[in-house]
C-alpha positions in Angstrom: 72.3 87.9 84.2 72.5 86.6 81.1 76.0 84.7 80.7 74.1 81.3 80.1 73.1 82.6 77.3 77.2 83.7 76.0 77.9 80.5 77.2 75.1 79.0 74.7 76.3 81.2 71.9 80.0 79.9 72.5 78.7 76.3 72.7 77.4 76.3 68.8 80.9 76.1 67.8 82.4 73.6 70.5 79.8 71.3 72.0 79.6 69.8 75.6 82.6 67.0 75.8 80.3 65.1 77.9 77.3 64.2 75.0 77.0 64.2 71.5 74.7 67.3 70.4 71.7 66.2 68.9 71.2 67.5 65.4 68.5 70.5 65.0 65.0 69.0 64.8 63.7 70.0 61.4 60.1 71.0 62.4 61.1 73.6 64.6 60.2 76.8 63.0 62.8 78.2 61.8 62.1 81.8 62.9 62.4 80.7 66.1 65.7 78.5 64.8 67.8 81.8 64.3 67.2 82.7 67.8 69.5 82.6 70.7 69.0 84.3 73.1 66.4 83.5 75.7 64.4 86.9 76.1 64.6 86.9 71.8 63.3 83.3 71.9 60.8 84.2 73.8 59.4 87.1 72.0 59.7 84.8 68.6 57.5 82.0 70.6 54.9 84.8 72.1 54.8 85.9 68.1 54.2 82.5 66.6 52.2 80.4 69.6 48.0 80.3 69.3 45.9 81.4 71.8 44.4 78.7 74.2 40.8 79.2 73.9 38.7 81.0 71.2 36.2 83.4 73.0 33.4 85.7 71.8 35.7 88.9 72.1 38.9 89.5 69.4 42.0 87.8 70.2 45.6 88.8 70.4 47.0 91.9 67.5 48.4 89.4 64.9 51.7 89.5 63.1 49.8 92.3 60.0 49.0 94.9 62.8 52.1 94.4 64.7 53.9 95.2 61.3 55.3 91.9 60.6 53.8 89.9 58.6 56.0 89.7 56.0 58.5 86.5 57.3 61.6 88.5 55.8 60.6 91.2 57.6 60.1 89.4 61.4 63.5 87.7 61.0 65.5 91.3 60.2 63.9 92.5 63.5 64.5 89.0 65.3 68.3 89.5 64.5 68.4 93.2 65.2 67.3 92.2 68.6 69.5 88.8 68.8 72.3 91.8 67.3 71.7 94.5 70.4 68.9 92.6 72.9 70.2 95.5 75.7 66.7 97.5 75.8 65.2 93.8 75.6 67.2 92.8 79.1 66.3 96.4 80.8 62.3 95.9 79.8 62.2 92.6 81.1 64.6 93.7 84.2 63.7 91.7 87.6 60.6 89.3 85.9 63.1 86.9 85.1 62.6 86.2 89.0 59.3 86.8 89.7 56.1 85.8 88.3 55.3 83.6 85.1 52.4 86.3 84.1 54.4 89.4 84.7 57.3 87.9 82.6 54.6 87.5 79.9 53.0 91.0 80.3 56.6 92.7 80.0 57.5 90.6 76.7 53.8 91.9 75.2 54.8 95.9 76.6 58.1 95.4 74.8 56.1 94.0 71.8 53.7 97.0 71.1 56.1 99.5 72.3 58.9 98.1 69.6 57.2 97.0 66.8 56.6 99.0 63.6 52.8 98.5 63.5 52.0 99.7 66.8 52.8 101.8 69.7 52.3 101.6 73.2 50.6 104.0 75.2 49.6 102.8 78.9 50.5 99.7 80.6 49.1 98.3 84.1 46.8 101.5 84.4 44.8 101.3 87.3 41.3 102.5 87.5 40.4 104.0 91.2 36.6 104.8 92.4 37.5 107.2 95.1 39.4 104.8 97.8 38.5 102.0 95.9 41.0 100.3 93.3 38.2 98.9 90.4 41.0 97.1 88.5 44.4 97.9 86.3 44.5 97.5 82.7 47.2 94.9 81.3 48.5 97.1 77.6 46.1 100.0 75.9 47.6 100.3 72.7 46.8 101.6 68.6 48.0 101.1 65.3 50.5 103.4 64.3 48.4 106.1 62.5 45.4 105.4 63.9 43.5 107.0 66.4 41.3 104.5 67.9 42.3 102.6 71.4 42.7 98.7 72.1 42.7 97.7 75.4 44.9 94.8 75.7 44.4 91.9 78.7 47.1 89.1 78.5 47.5 85.6 80.4 49.7 82.9 79.6 48.5 79.6 81.0 49.3 76.1 81.0 46.7 73.7 82.6 46.4 70.0 83.5 43.0 68.3 82.4 41.3 65.9 85.0 39.7 62.6 84.1 37.3 63.3 86.9 36.6 66.7 88.4 34.3 69.5 88.2 31.3 70.1 85.8 31.3 67.2 82.4 33.8 66.0 80.2 34.5 69.7 78.3 34.1 71.9 81.0 36.6 74.3 82.1 36.8 73.6 85.2 38.1 70.6 84.7 42.0 72.2 83.5 43.5 73.1 86.5 47.1 74.7 87.2 50.2 72.5 88.1 50.0 73.8 91.9 45.9 73.6 91.2 45.6 77.0 92.5 43.4 78.0 89.2 41.7 76.9 86.1 40.7 77.3 82.6 37.2 78.1 83.5 38.5 80.3 87.2 40.5 82.6 84.5 38.3 82.8 81.5 35.5 84.2 84.2 37.5 86.5 85.9 38.2 88.0 81.9 35.3 88.0 81.0 33.3 89.1 84.3 36.1 91.5 85.3 39.3 92.6 83.6 37.3 92.6 80.1 34.7 94.9 81.2 37.1 97.6 82.8 36.5 99.9 80.1 33.1 100.3 80.4 33.0 102.4 83.6 33.3 106.1 83.8 36.5 105.8 86.2 38.2 104.4 83.1 37.5 106.7 80.8 38.5 109.3 83.0 41.5 107.7 83.8 42.5 107.4 80.0 41.9 111.1 79.5 43.7 112.2 82.2 47.2 109.8 81.9 47.2 110.1 78.2 47.9 112.8 76.1 44.9 114.9 74.4 46.3 113.2 70.9 46.6 110.1 72.6 42.4 109.9 73.4 41.3 112.7 70.8 40.2 115.1 73.2 37.7 116.5 70.5 36.0 112.9 69.6 34.0 110.2 71.7 36.6 107.6 72.9 36.3 104.2 71.4 37.9 101.6 72.8 38.4 97.5 71.5 39.2 95.0 73.4 41.2 92.3 72.8 42.6 89.4 75.5 45.7 87.3 74.4 45.9 83.7 76.1 48.4 81.5 74.7 49.8 78.3 76.6 49.6 74.6 76.6 47.2 72.2 77.8 48.1 69.0 79.0 46.2 65.8 78.3 46.5 63.0 81.1 48.9 60.0 79.2 46.9 57.3 78.4 43.5 58.4 79.2 41.7 60.4 76.6 40.2 63.5 77.8 38.0 65.5 74.9 39.1 69.4 74.7 37.3 72.3 77.1 34.3 74.4 75.7 36.5 77.1 73.4 39.5 75.4 72.9 41.4 76.5 70.2 41.8 74.2 67.4 45.1 74.3 67.4 45.8 75.1 70.6 49.2 73.6 71.7 48.9 70.2 73.7 51.4 68.7 75.8 50.9 65.3 78.7 51.0 65.1 81.9 51.8 61.8 83.7 52.6 60.2 87.5 56.2 59.6 88.6 54.9 56.3 89.1 54.2 55.8 85.3 57.3 57.3 84.5 59.3 54.3 83.4 56.4 53.0 81.2 56.4 56.0 79.2 60.2 56.2 79.3 60.1 52.2 77.5 57.9 53.6 74.7 60.5 55.9 73.6 62.2 55.9 70.6 66.2 55.2 71.1 67.9 58.1 71.2 65.7 61.1 72.5 66.9 64.0 74.5 65.4 66.4 76.8 65.8 69.3 79.1 63.6 70.8 82.6 61.8 73.6 81.7 62.8 76.8 84.4 60.5 79.7 85.2 60.1 81.5 83.7 61.1 80.3 80.2 58.2 77.9 79.6 57.7 79.5 76.5 60.2 78.8 73.2 61.5 74.8 73.7 65.2 74.5 74.1 67.5 74.9 71.4 69.4 71.5 70.8 72.8 71.8 72.3 70.8 72.7 75.7 69.2 69.0 75.8 70.5 66.3 77.8 70.1 62.2 77.2 67.3 60.6 78.8 69.2 59.2 81.4 70.1 62.7 82.6 66.7 64.0 82.6 65.3 60.1 84.7 67.9 60.9 87.0 66.9 64.5 87.7 63.2 63.3 88.1 64.4 61.2 90.7 66.5 63.1 92.3 62.9 65.9 92.1 60.3 63.3 93.9 62.4 61.3 96.7 60.4 63.4 98.4 56.7 65.5 98.3 57.9 67.9 95.0 55.8 69.9 92.6 55.0 69.5 89.3 58.0 69.6 86.8 57.6 70.5 83.1 60.0 68.8 80.3 60.5 68.9 77.0 61.8 65.8 75.1 62.6 65.5 71.4 63.9 63.1 69.2 64.5 63.3 65.3 61.4 60.8 64.3 59.1 61.7 67.5 59.6 65.5 67.0 58.7 67.9 70.4 57.0 66.8 73.5 55.9 68.7 76.2 55.6 66.6 79.7 54.9 67.5 83.2 55.3 65.1 85.5 53.6 65.3 89.1 54.1 63.7 92.9 51.7 60.4 92.6 49.2 62.4 94.7 48.7 65.0 92.7 46.6 67.1 92.2 46.5 67.9 96.6 43.6 70.7 95.7 40.8 71.7 93.1 39.8 74.8 92.8 36.0 75.0 93.1 34.3 76.5 89.7 32.7 80.1 89.1 29.1 80.6 89.2 26.7 79.3 86.9 26.8 82.9 84.5 25.3 84.4 81.3 28.6 84.6 79.3 26.8 86.1 76.3 26.5 90.1 77.6 30.0 90.9 76.6 29.9 92.9 73.3 33.1 92.3 71.7 34.2 96.0 70.2 
């Protein structure tokens, strides 16, 4: 399954003869530079990437909570995974051929179970009311040495912004997935109205006491559950069309650009000489590729031309040049989007009290 990773390690000593391997981009975070295994790279990206939006409830557990706040300690932890990746590979399993969201969840499962500062207590815990399924808790963990529980919901999203669409310029409904099936507004609303409220249900608290050991939930004291949300990803802005950031956008969220295939040649002509790139394949949309994986721009253009010969889905690529640095780019068909999801109903979003 990971022969491609082994080949990439060998290529560090013997660059491919077909083109010169560009030197390491200096702007790449050093902690990511040291990672070669694709799963370890994605895990490192997860630790370093910001969330897309700032919401009323607390965000992801940070490196301090995970026990990895010190760069040297994190570097050693990643080096150990590079040397012995078997447990990480077993945790991910068949998710490499599955949905992006499931892959992201497995990375979080491994991280919370193996980071020095946290203990994973449960994941994908289904909550029932009789024969009805109310929902599922993504992750339940606690800090080592502590008793209070944390319910963590996770989502990874790549949204493209629309100049025209539902709502005003700052509306989250203007930001939709590459396939047009979901939006930032819809995802945020589902998390707010449903997922993060599951711990309010008496059935959830009963399920936790039944599923976990008594020492994990503190059988002799009230059950305190804190709620958190991790939602990393990238927001792609339309090329040459100013679009404001969506409501609640994290000021340091990761950004990319999207454009139609018909605009590619104009975009290409503005790129500096020596630009290289790579197509990003799911589920490895997280960490950008290592430099030995980059191809000359002419090969990227040939790939795009072949892809868009017929009606095709959006394609994500990464571009790099020494002076330009990294760029993420979605190239979409000229008739994109073929559908736009309806925005969620207007609701009062002040009712959830973060804990």
